Kinemage of the C-alpha trace (Angstrom):
@kinemage 1
@onewidth
@group {chain A} dominant
@subgroup {mainchain}
@vectorlist {calphas} color= white
{ca met a 1} P -155.123 59.192 81.857
{ca lys a 2} L -157.765 57.915 79.455
{ca lys a 3} L -156.383 60.056 76.644
{ca gln a 4} L -153.961 62.860 75.964
{ca val a 5} L -154.736 66.435 76.966
{ca phe a 6} L -153.301 69.626 75.507
{ca asn a 7} L -153.653 73.406 75.608
{ca pro a 8} L -156.302 74.666 75.547
{ca tyr a 9} L -157.490 71.889 77.858
{ca leu a 10} L -161.224 72.457 77.187
{ca pro a 11} L -162.920 71.867 73.807
{ca ser a 12} L -161.792 74.069 70.926
{ca trp a 13} L -165.147 75.856 70.881
{ca glu a 14} L -165.053 76.799 74.582
{ca tyr a 15} L -163.814 80.186 75.852
{ca ile a 16} L -163.328 80.131 79.625
{ca pro a 17} L -160.621 82.645 80.632
{ca asp a 18} L -159.616 83.888 84.107
{ca gly a 19} L -159.545 80.279 85.265
{ca glu a 20} L -159.460 79.630 89.011
{ca pro a 21} L -158.877 75.911 89.672
{ca his a 22} L -159.979 74.413 92.988
{ca val a 23} L -159.835 70.820 94.173
{ca phe a 24} L -162.981 69.892 96.079
{ca gly a 25} L -163.100 66.233 97.027
{ca asp a 26} L -161.725 64.046 94.240
{ca arg a 27} L -162.319 66.538 91.415
{ca val a 28} L -160.762 69.777 90.240
{ca tyr a 29} L -163.224 72.496 89.250
{ca val a 30} L -162.379 75.460 87.039
{ca tyr a 31} L -164.306 78.682 87.545
{ca gly a 32} L -163.843 81.566 85.155
{ca ser a 33} L -165.581 84.216 83.147
{ca his a 34} L -167.133 83.276 79.800
{ca asp a 35} L -166.101 84.802 76.475
{ca arg a 36} L -167.434 84.072 73.006
{ca ala a 37} L -165.701 83.399 69.731
{ca asn a 38} L -165.220 86.738 67.976
{ca gly a 39} L -166.855 88.431 70.967
{ca ala a 40} L -167.560 92.150 70.850
{ca val a 41} L -166.501 92.686 74.483
{ca phe a 42} L -165.240 90.633 77.421
{ca cys a 43} L -167.345 88.060 79.245
{ca leu a 44} L -170.591 87.930 77.266
{ca gly a 45} L -171.660 84.563 78.650
{ca asp a 46} L -173.030 83.315 81.949
{ca tyr a 47} L -170.802 81.437 84.375
{ca val a 48} L -170.267 77.805 83.412
{ca cys a 49} L -168.066 75.253 85.123
{ca tyr a 50} L -165.926 72.332 84.001
{ca ser a 51} L -164.437 69.666 86.251
{ca ala a 52} L -162.129 66.661 85.974
{ca pro a 53} L -161.040 63.798 88.254
{ca val a 54} L -157.815 64.671 90.048
{ca asp a 55} L -156.269 61.490 88.633
{ca asp a 56} L -157.288 62.125 85.008
{ca leu a 57} L -156.868 65.683 83.774
{ca ser a 58} L -157.874 64.645 80.267
{ca asp a 59} L -161.449 63.832 81.299
{ca trp a 60} L -163.089 67.269 81.563
{ca arg a 61} L -166.828 67.297 82.190
{ca tyr a 62} L -169.147 70.175 81.371
{ca glu a 63} L -171.100 71.000 84.537
{ca gly a 64} L -173.426 73.440 82.817
{ca val a 65} L -174.416 76.997 83.665
{ca ile a 66} L -173.911 77.573 87.377
{ca tyr a 67} L -174.955 81.243 87.590
{ca arg a 68} L -176.719 83.616 85.214
{ca lys a 69} L -175.937 87.315 85.035
{ca glu a 70} L -179.560 88.351 85.609
{ca gln a 71} L -179.796 86.563 88.974
{ca asp a 72} L -178.374 89.579 90.826
{ca lys a 73} L -180.795 92.528 91.098
{ca ala a 74} L -177.811 94.905 90.869
{ca asn a 75} L -177.603 94.085 87.158
{ca asp a 76} L -179.548 96.665 85.174
{ca gly a 77} L -179.672 94.372 82.155
{ca arg a 78} L -176.562 95.828 80.491
{ca met a 79} L -173.865 94.235 82.642
{ca val a 80} L -171.573 91.245 82.187
{ca leu a 81} L -169.986 88.956 84.764
{ca tyr a 82} L -166.258 89.501 85.213
{ca ala a 83} L -163.751 87.017 86.691
{ca pro a 84} L -165.066 85.108 89.744
{ca asp a 85} L -163.648 82.917 92.476
{ca val a 86} L -165.138 80.219 94.703
{ca thr a 87} L -164.360 79.107 98.246
{ca lys a 88} L -165.802 76.515 100.598
{ca gly a 89} L -167.150 78.217 103.717
{ca ala a 90} L -166.930 77.010 107.283
{ca asp a 91} L -170.541 75.820 106.940
{ca gly a 92} L -169.584 73.441 104.116
{ca arg a 93} L -171.350 75.434 101.413
{ca tyr a 94} L -169.656 76.952 98.357
{ca tyr a 95} L -169.522 80.701 97.857
{ca leu a 96} L -169.086 82.397 94.468
{ca tyr a 97} L -167.603 85.925 94.588
{ca tyr a 98} L -167.958 88.132 91.512
{ca val a 99} L -168.216 91.675 90.171
{ca tyr a 100} L -170.095 93.207 87.276
{ca asp a 101} L -168.400 95.436 84.724
{ca lys a 102} L -170.246 98.673 85.496
{ca ile a 103} L -170.494 98.821 89.302
{ca ser a 104} L -167.865 98.699 92.027
{ca ile a 105} L -169.211 96.225 94.570
{ca val a 106} L -168.578 92.542 95.313
{ca ser a 107} L -171.548 90.198 95.028
{ca val a 108} L -171.781 86.690 96.454
{ca ala a 109} L -173.807 83.637 95.443
{ca val a 110} L -174.036 80.316 97.281
{ca cys a 111} L -174.579 76.640 96.496
{ca asp a 112} L -174.546 73.360 98.416
{ca thr a 113} L -172.283 71.717 95.820
{ca pro a 114} L -169.203 72.960 93.911
{ca ala a 115} L -170.910 73.045 90.513
{ca gly a 116} L -174.628 73.192 91.172
{ca lys a 117} L -177.045 76.046 90.634
{ca tyr a 118} L -175.766 79.001 92.639
{ca glu a 119} L -178.275 81.425 94.155
{ca phe a 120} L -177.720 85.075 94.968
{ca tyr a 121} L -176.644 85.521 98.596
{ca gly a 122} L -175.663 89.149 99.235
{ca tyr a 123} L -173.034 91.890 98.985
{ca val a 124} L -169.766 92.327 100.851
{ca his a 125} L -170.348 95.199 103.267
{ca tyr a 126} L -169.031 97.083 106.264
{ca lys a 127} L -170.623 96.546 109.675
{ca asp a 128} L -172.881 99.550 109.156
{ca gly a 129} L -174.273 97.993 105.988
{ca thr a 130} L -172.362 100.174 103.494
{ca arg a 131} L -171.228 98.018 100.605
{ca leu a 132} L -167.482 97.664 100.004
{ca gly a 133} L -166.630 99.970 97.123
{ca glu a 134} L -169.282 102.583 97.940
{ca arg a 135} L -167.832 104.220 101.047
{ca lys a 136} L -166.016 107.525 100.511
{ca gly a 137} L -162.401 106.786 99.597
{ca asp a 138} L -163.042 103.136 98.673
{ca met a 139} L -161.180 101.918 95.619
{ca ala a 140} L -163.045 100.104 92.864
{ca gln a 141} L -163.725 96.428 93.471
{ca phe a 142} L -162.595 94.077 90.717
{ca asp a 143} L -161.494 90.459 90.125
{ca pro a 144} L -162.247 89.067 93.594
{ca ala a 145} L -160.148 86.221 94.984
{ca val a 146} L -161.130 84.520 98.206
{ca leu a 147} L -159.609 82.148 100.769
{ca thr a 148} L -161.341 80.543 103.760
{ca glu a 149} L -159.165 79.666 106.721
{ca gly a 150} L -160.956 78.587 109.867
{ca glu a 151} L -163.386 81.298 110.936
{ca asn a 152} L -161.738 83.952 108.753
{ca val a 153} L -162.404 84.669 105.099
{ca tyr a 154} L -159.861 86.716 103.147
{ca leu a 155} L -160.980 88.710 100.104
{ca tyr a 156} L -158.556 90.204 97.554
{ca thr a 157} L -159.665 92.782 94.987
{ca ala a 158} L -158.552 95.754 92.828
{ca phe a 159} L -157.847 97.107 89.363
{ca cys a 160} L -154.931 99.502 88.862
{ca gly a 161} L -154.677 100.728 85.306
{ca gln a 162} L -152.038 103.057 83.929
{ca asn a 163} L -152.520 106.660 85.095
{ca met a 164} L -155.218 105.697 87.598
{ca lys a 165} L -153.540 107.696 90.359
{ca glu a 166} L -156.286 106.959 92.875
{ca arg a 167} L -155.801 103.187 92.510
{ca ile a 168} L -152.979 102.529 94.963
{ca gly a 169} L -152.764 98.738 94.768
{ca ala a 170} L -154.253 95.340 95.525
{ca met a 171} L -156.360 95.066 98.668
{ca ala a 172} L -156.856 92.320 101.245
{ca thr a 173} L -160.012 92.434 103.370
{ca thr a 174} L -160.923 90.083 106.222
{ca leu a 175} L -164.548 88.944 106.400
{ca glu a 176} L -166.658 87.319 109.103
{ca asn a 177} L -167.664 83.713 108.584
{ca asp a 178} L -171.027 84.914 107.298
{ca met a 179} L -168.949 85.483 104.118
{ca leu a 180} L -170.264 89.054 103.719
{ca thr a 181} L -169.494 91.303 106.686
{ca ile a 182} L -166.134 93.048 106.882
{ca lys a 183} L -164.287 92.029 110.035
{ca glu a 184} L -161.029 93.909 109.377
{ca glu a 185} L -160.692 96.942 107.091
{ca pro a 186} L -158.967 96.586 103.689
{ca val a 187} L -155.161 96.715 103.592
{ca val a 188} L -153.231 97.576 100.411
{ca ile a 189} L -150.711 94.735 100.116
{ca val a 190} L -149.150 95.060 96.626
{ca pro a 191} L -148.574 98.373 94.797
{ca gly a 192} L -150.090 99.472 91.524
{ca cys a 193} L -147.844 100.706 88.733
{ca asn a 194} L -147.972 104.332 89.915
{ca tyr a 195} L -146.280 103.444 93.216
{ca thr a 196} L -143.204 101.389 92.355
{ca leu a 197} L -140.471 103.999 92.569
{ca ala a 198} L -137.377 103.640 94.713
{ca asn a 199} L -138.392 102.408 98.155
{ca gly a 200} L -138.389 105.710 100.017
{ca glu a 201} L -140.075 107.561 97.168
{ca ala a 202} L -142.739 104.894 96.813
{ca lys a 203} L -143.658 105.145 100.472
{ca glu a 204} L -143.761 108.938 100.381
{ca lys a 205} L -145.801 109.050 97.168
{ca ala a 206} L -148.287 106.436 98.310
{ca glu a 207} L -148.884 108.113 101.664
{ca ala a 208} L -149.357 111.480 99.926
{ca met a 209} L -151.894 110.060 97.502
{ca lys a 210} L -153.696 108.228 100.304
{ca lys a 211} L -154.174 111.562 102.033
{ca glu a 212} L -155.163 113.392 98.829
{ca ile a 213} L -157.952 110.981 97.902
{ca asp a 214} L -158.994 110.483 101.529
{ca cys a 215} L -158.322 106.754 101.255
{ca pro a 216} L -159.270 104.965 104.499
{ca tyr a 217} L -157.069 101.919 103.916
{ca lys a 218} L -153.840 100.960 105.617
{ca leu a 219} L -150.833 100.689 103.268
{ca asp a 220} L -148.706 97.658 104.086
{ca ser a 221} L -144.937 97.312 103.653
{ca thr a 222} L -144.492 100.349 101.397
{ca glu a 223} L -140.763 100.326 102.117
{ca arg a 224} L -140.527 97.251 99.838
{ca trp a 225} L -142.738 98.501 97.031
{ca gly a 226} L -139.715 99.311 94.890
{ca glu a 227} L -139.194 95.535 94.461
{ca tyr a 228} L -142.262 95.449 92.210
{ca lys a 229} L -140.954 97.935 89.640
{ca asn a 230} L -141.979 96.822 86.111
{ca his a 231} L -144.057 94.052 87.703
{ca ala a 232} L -146.556 96.082 89.725
{ca phe a 233} L -150.157 95.021 90.239
{ca phe a 234} L -152.618 95.534 87.381
{ca glu a 235} L -155.516 93.106 87.971
{ca ala a 236} L -156.394 89.394 88.349
{ca ser a 237} L -156.033 88.733 92.082
{ca ser a 238} L -155.645 85.078 93.064
{ca ile a 239} L -154.722 83.628 96.457
{ca arg a 240} L -153.503 80.255 97.726
{ca lys a 241} L -151.883 78.960 100.885
{ca ile a 242} L -149.057 76.511 100.175
{ca gly a 243} L -147.434 75.101 103.278
{ca ala a 244} L -147.031 78.021 105.664
{ca lys a 245} L -146.830 80.638 102.888
{ca tyr a 246} L -149.538 82.700 101.265
{ca tyr a 247} L -149.109 83.105 97.507
{ca phe a 248} L -150.732 86.148 95.952
{ca val a 249} L -150.844 85.718 92.152
{ca tyr a 250} L -151.719 88.662 89.926
{ca ser a 251} L -151.423 90.115 86.424
{ca ser a 252} L -148.737 92.775 86.278
{ca glu a 253} L -148.611 96.183 84.638
{ca val a 254} L -147.282 94.671 81.373
{ca cys a 255} L -150.538 92.710 81.198
{ca his a 256} L -149.381 89.390 79.662
{ca glu a 257} L -147.636 87.918 82.725
{ca leu a 258} L -148.763 86.359 85.991
{ca cys a 259} L -146.506 87.268 88.895
{ca tyr a 260} L -146.509 86.189 92.512
{ca ala a 261} L -145.724 87.585 95.930
{ca thr a 262} L -145.455 85.633 99.186
{ca ser a 263} L -146.039 86.306 102.847
{ca asp a 264} L -146.280 84.506 106.154
{ca lys a 265} L -149.631 86.165 106.805
{ca pro a 266} L -152.665 86.707 104.584
{ca thr a 267} L -153.081 90.476 104.877
{ca gly a 268} L -149.588 91.938 104.673
{ca asn a 269} L -145.822 91.584 104.506
{ca phe a 270} L -145.909 90.374 100.895
{ca thr a 271} L -142.561 90.144 99.113
{ca tyr a 272} L -142.297 90.108 95.317
{ca gly a 273} L -141.314 86.664 94.015
{ca gly a 274} L -141.172 86.813 90.224
{ca val a 275} L -143.015 85.843 87.049
{ca ile a 276} L -144.742 82.454 86.839
{ca val a 277} L -145.921 82.556 83.228
{ca ser a 278} L -146.245 84.997 80.342
{ca asn a 279} L -148.813 84.147 77.678
{ca cys a 280} L -146.322 85.200 74.980
{ca asp a 281} L -143.186 83.809 76.712
{ca leu a 282} L -141.576 87.213 77.192
{ca gly a 283} L -138.864 86.862 79.820
{ca ile a 284} L -137.986 83.299 78.785
{ca ser a 285} L -134.439 83.035 77.418
{ca ser a 286} L -133.869 79.271 77.417
{ca tyr a 287} L -134.575 78.881 73.691
{ca lys a 288} L -134.706 82.465 72.356
{ca lys a 289} L -133.941 86.034 73.384
{ca ala a 290} L -135.885 87.051 76.484
{ca asp a 291} L -137.434 90.109 74.816
{ca val a 292} L -138.858 88.200 71.818
{ca pro a 293} L -142.577 87.267 72.019
{ca val a 294} L -143.682 84.008 70.367
{ca val a 295} L -147.382 84.770 69.979
{ca pro a 296} L -149.526 87.916 70.155
{ca ala a 297} L -150.867 88.185 73.669
{ca ala a 298} L -152.824 90.514 75.928
{ca asn a 299} L -154.196 90.317 79.465
{ca asn a 300} L -153.736 87.289 81.703
{ca his a 301} L -155.493 85.799 84.723
{ca gly a 302} L -155.249 82.501 86.552
{ca gly a 303} L -154.322 80.678 89.712
{ca ile a 304} L -152.172 77.952 91.223
{ca glu a 305} L -153.565 74.621 92.338
{ca lys a 306} L -152.102 71.372 93.601
{ca ile a 307} L -153.710 68.490 91.731
{ca gly a 308} L -152.513 65.091 92.903
{ca asp a 309} L -148.814 65.481 93.625
{ca asp a 310} L -148.177 68.332 91.201
{ca tyr a 311} L -148.692 72.083 91.135
{ca tyr a 312} L -150.075 73.856 88.072
{ca ile a 313} L -150.556 77.432 86.986
{ca phe a 314} L -153.762 78.078 85.058
{ca tyr a 315} L -153.815 81.061 82.685
{ca his a 316} L -155.403 82.053 79.378
{ca arg a 317} L -154.444 82.768 75.791
{ca his a 318} L -155.975 84.981 73.088
{ca thr a 319} L -157.598 83.954 69.806
{ca asn a 320} L -159.382 85.550 66.864
{ca asn a 321} L -157.037 88.578 66.922
{ca thr a 322} L -159.048 90.102 69.743
{ca trp a 323} L -158.760 90.563 73.500
{ca phe a 324} L -162.300 89.229 73.872
{ca ser a 325} L -161.992 85.541 72.883
{ca arg a 326} L -159.785 83.895 75.481
{ca gln a 327} L -159.206 80.198 76.194
{ca gly a 328} L -157.921 78.434 79.290
{ca cys a 329} L -154.450 76.862 79.389
{ca ala a 330} L -152.298 75.379 82.142
{ca glu a 331} L -148.672 74.428 82.814
{ca lys a 332} L -146.983 72.358 85.483
{ca ile a 333} L -144.807 74.416 87.828
{ca gln a 334} L -142.176 73.570 90.401
{ca ile a 335} L -142.174 75.168 93.844
{ca ala a 336} L -138.630 75.065 95.221
{ca ser a 337} L -137.783 74.297 98.845
{ca asp a 338} L -137.376 78.032 99.483
{ca gly a 339} L -140.863 78.695 98.097
{ca ser a 340} L -139.710 80.251 94.827
{ca ile a 341} L -141.210 79.525 91.403
{ca gln a 342} L -139.294 79.772 88.142
{ca gln a 343} L -141.068 81.103 85.051
{ca val a 344} L -142.387 78.285 82.870
{ca glu a 345} L -142.746 78.099 79.104
{ca ile a 346} L -146.125 78.101 77.424
{ca thr a 347} L -146.658 74.736 75.718
{ca ser a 348} L -149.120 72.685 73.723
{ca cys a 349} L -148.955 69.737 76.131
{ca gly a 350} L -149.950 71.578 79.337
{ca leu a 351} L -151.694 69.146 81.684
{ca asn a 352} L -150.568 66.058 79.767
{ca gly a 353} L -147.794 65.164 82.190
{ca gly a 354} L -145.271 65.028 79.352
{ca ala a 355} L -144.844 65.403 75.615
{ca leu a 356} L -147.619 64.517 73.188
{ca lys a 357} L -147.132 61.420 71.032
{ca ala a 358} L -146.053 62.276 67.502
{ca lys a 359} L -148.666 59.960 66.098
{ca gly a 360} L -151.995 60.602 64.404
{ca glu a 361} L -153.685 63.966 63.837
{ca tyr a 362} L -153.792 67.119 65.985
{ca gly a 363} L -155.799 70.283 65.476
{ca ala a 364} L -153.629 73.244 64.534
{ca tyr a 365} L -155.365 75.266 67.278
{ca ile a 366} L -153.119 73.652 69.915
{ca ala a 367} L -150.177 75.681 68.552
{ca cys a 368} L -148.525 77.657 71.341
{ca his a 369} L -146.325 79.777 69.036
{ca ile a 370} L -147.498 81.887 66.090
{ca phe a 371} L -145.177 84.614 64.847
{ca thr a 372} L -143.729 86.168 61.705
{ca asp a 373} L -140.352 87.713 60.960
{ca glu a 374} L -141.675 90.724 62.904
{ca pro a 375} L -142.902 89.235 66.219
{ca ile a 376} L -145.380 91.300 68.225
{ca ala a 377} L -146.284 91.067 71.898
{ca tyr a 378} L -149.877 92.314 71.799
{ca val a 379} L -152.882 91.215 69.759
{ca thr a 380} L -153.482 93.184 66.586
{ca asp a 381} L -155.420 92.816 63.349
{ca leu a 382} L -153.857 91.514 60.126
{ca tyr a 383} L -151.700 88.962 61.920
{ca pro a 384} L -151.955 85.150 61.789
{ca lys a 385} L -154.505 83.936 64.319
{ca ile a 386} L -156.325 80.970 65.808
{ca thr a 387} L -159.995 81.229 64.922
{ca gln a 388} L -163.066 79.101 64.202
{ca gly a 389} L -165.709 78.716 61.517
{ca gly a 390} L -168.399 81.217 62.541
{ca ala a 391} L -169.058 83.174 65.709
{ca asp a 392} L -170.895 81.758 68.708
{ca asn a 393} L -174.675 81.893 68.838
{ca glu a 394} L -176.389 84.571 70.917
{ca asp a 395} L -176.989 82.089 73.734
{ca gly a 396} L -173.250 81.368 73.911
{ca ser a 397} L -173.472 77.930 72.322
{ca pro a 398} L -170.905 77.020 69.644
{ca phe a 399} L -171.590 77.990 66.057
{ca gly a 400} L -173.782 75.432 64.304
{ca val a 401} L -175.084 73.870 67.535
{ca ala a 402} L -178.732 74.526 68.335
{ca his a 403} L -178.907 72.980 71.822
{ca tyr a 404} L -175.634 72.884 73.671
{ca asp a 405} L -175.005 70.402 76.468
{ca gly a 406} L -171.236 70.723 76.648
{ca thr a 407} L -170.541 67.624 74.585
{ca asn a 408} L -172.088 68.247 71.176
{ca gly a 409} L -169.860 71.068 69.971
{ca val a 410} L -168.090 70.788 66.634
{ca asp a 411} L -164.405 71.574 66.165
{ca thr a 412} L -164.332 74.229 63.435
{ca ser a 413} L -161.015 75.729 64.566
{ca tyr a 414} L -158.052 76.576 62.344
{ca ile a 415} L -155.172 79.021 61.978
{ca ala a 416} L -155.877 81.826 59.505
{ca gly a 417} L -153.831 84.602 57.947
{ca ile a 418} L -150.756 82.482 57.233
{ca lys a 419} L -148.416 84.437 54.988
{ca asp a 420} L -144.742 84.425 54.021
{ca lys a 421} L -142.436 83.962 57.027
{ca thr a 422} L -145.256 82.835 59.352
{ca thr a 423} L -144.022 80.282 61.896
{ca ile a 424} L -146.382 77.985 63.787
{ca gly a 425} L -144.907 76.110 66.741
{ca phe a 426} L -146.027 73.192 68.915
{ca lys a 427} L -144.352 72.118 72.184
{ca tyr a 428} L -143.659 69.300 72.799
{ca phe a 429} L -143.890 66.054 70.819
{ca asp a 430} L -142.193 62.743 71.523
{ca phe a 431} L -140.719 61.883 68.123
{ca lys a 432} L -140.153 58.141 67.921
{ca gly a 433} L -140.009 56.459 64.572
{ca val a 434} L -141.623 59.399 62.766
{ca lys a 435} L -140.918 59.242 59.033
{ca lys a 436} L -143.633 61.500 57.638
{ca ile a 437} L -145.394 64.706 58.599
{ca gly a 438} L -148.408 66.236 56.932
{ca val a 439} L -150.677 69.250 57.066
{ca lys a 440} L -154.312 69.872 56.212
{ca ala a 441} L -154.469 73.299 54.603
{ca arg a 442} L -156.568 75.496 52.360
{ca gly a 443} L -156.504 78.947 50.803
{ca tyr a 444} L -154.775 80.725 47.984
{ca phe a 445} L -151.165 80.441 49.023
{ca his a 446} L -148.324 78.914 47.071
{ca gly a 447} L -145.093 77.614 48.480
{ca his a 448} L -144.069 75.207 51.217
{ca phe a 449} L -143.732 74.712 54.965
{ca glu a 450} L -140.180 74.363 56.245
{ca val a 451} L -140.062 71.830 59.080
{ca arg a 452} L -137.825 72.213 62.136
{ca asn a 453} L -137.594 70.620 65.546
{ca asn a 454} L -135.924 73.648 67.102
{ca tyr a 455} L -136.797 77.339 67.359
{ca ser a 456} L -133.834 78.369 65.195
{ca gly a 457} L -132.577 74.971 64.057
{ca glu a 458} L -131.833 73.558 60.652
{ca val a 459} L -134.576 72.714 58.174
{ca leu a 460} L -135.313 68.981 58.350
{ca gly a 461} L -137.532 68.968 55.286
{ca lys a 462} L -140.212 70.782 53.306
{ca ile a 463} L -143.911 70.152 52.781
{ca glu a 464} L -144.832 71.372 49.321
{ca leu a 465} L -148.358 72.768 49.164
{ca gly a 466} L -148.828 72.603 45.408
{ca asp a 467} L -152.097 73.949 44.038
{ca thr a 468} L -154.216 74.803 47.096
{ca ser a 469} L -157.871 75.848 47.024
{ca asn a 470} L -160.755 76.696 49.325
{ca phe a 471} L -161.107 73.066 50.425
{ca trp a 472} L -159.143 71.325 53.162
{ca glu a 473} L -156.513 69.192 51.471
{ca glu a 474} L -153.724 67.065 52.883
{ca arg a 475} L -150.094 67.521 51.925
{ca ser a 476} L -147.194 65.544 53.419
{ca ala a 477} L -143.493 64.860 53.116
{ca asp a 478} L -141.145 62.062 54.092
{ca ile a 479} L -138.956 63.523 56.840
{ca ala a 480} L -136.704 61.528 59.148
{ca phe a 481} L -137.087 63.052 62.605
{ca pro a 482} L -134.487 62.434 65.304
{ca asp a 483} L -135.940 60.250 68.067
{ca ala a 484} L -136.301 62.814 70.843
{ca val a 485} L -138.757 64.992 72.725
{ca ala a 486} L -138.731 68.261 70.787
{ca pro a 487} L -140.872 71.096 69.443
{ca leu a 488} L -142.313 71.162 65.956
{ca tyr a 489} L -142.020 74.370 63.940
{ca leu a 490} L -143.619 74.964 60.539
{ca thr a 491} L -142.527 78.093 58.651
{ca phe a 492} L -144.408 79.044 55.498
{ca ser a 493} L -142.312 80.316 52.614
{ca gly a 494} L -144.146 81.585 49.560
{ca ser a 495} L -146.869 83.949 48.378
{ca gly a 496} L -150.543 84.485 49.144
{ca thr a 497} L -152.462 83.814 52.342
{ca gly a 498} L -153.676 80.480 53.658
{ca gln a 499} L -155.083 78.493 56.567
{ca leu a 500} L -154.022 75.434 58.558
{ca lys a 501} L -156.559 72.995 59.971
{ca ser a 502} L -154.358 70.242 61.416
{ca ile a 503} L -151.053 68.430 61.422
{ca phe a 504} L -150.478 64.670 61.310
{ca phe a 505} L -147.664 62.187 61.765
{ca asp a 506} L -146.849 58.767 60.327
């Protein structure tokens, strides 16, 4: 690669969550929704796209706005664009599937190229013209995922929140190759959280509710729905075919994790597989207790893609102590010979292909762990956070940038709210010959950073902050690091509240 790449893999001022990666030709394209820094709600921006060569995942290119929310006449002027997906149709064109936040239908736009200007195409509908989501008994359409295979197009949708009794689970619908007309009726393939009791009870309950709400859909494999208990479907449908298996990736009822289920066919027989990634590392016990979160998290959405010889899971993280400012991240995953995937850690190095070099300066915003002596799993106010200097402009461009072309943003990111017992962690660095570490900090806090190369390891040294102020100032310490690939943890001990702009090595 031309340079190193880290999480988040896009510029620090960019907020593209719900990332669906797709390799078209010799490039990988990421499609997602579009948040803003310190956004008031989800998805305030238009759809933009980034792409990179498959052989250099550090070289991301801004493709510009590919679709604007006002292009669909269904938008009454108050709606935002939720998570999309893109597929290449049998005709060689590219089809963008999306939903708005206030209506329950699936819209489609089309383009001749993966990242050109998409134009409105139509709505997914039954053969009689009724739009999917508007027929009596239809469940709400949400977070569409789409897969083209020969003459068939498979569409996956749904949102199943807590206590939404009428939302039975995730749906798979087969479309004609016109990309709009329903060829085979929806089938519920993965249960929502209200239908993951013991196997027999789940089947009985689901069938009863289907009858009560006059749901027209077939329920698939309900005898296995008990397997999904505590990991039932919430939202964020994503679909891939890997070898002979179909992988359905989704966000579970606990919100922060992406799970997967597999089948030998696209519209049924899905078996729960496990968790791929949690954006707060809950469930990981290799370096801590499994039930301890390492960063405040919230919802999650992403997909699997093979790029070159490797598979990756794309997901998102939360910033600004809000659910509404999310940034794209990615981790390499391993798919075993039996098709299983083990949960991976969240890291700072992501797509880099290995540890980052412990040399030079790195923005503090690439930290993958931020916690105090009272770790929390979900985003809340008054907790240390990754943020930036100023909110985005009304047009979605970064703060301080009048005309945005994807390259002229300014990195104003930092970690704020650092108080006593705050730990900031980075994974992983390749420590070779490192003798000094420094920080660029500001604020009215007094004390020092304890430096470790292990989650609960011994203190290797201390960086004394001295007399800090409201200006970024560098502080460093001579610390002999063991030559090894390891994390870096900085724990503040002292009084007051401060901010961290960057870290550097010498």
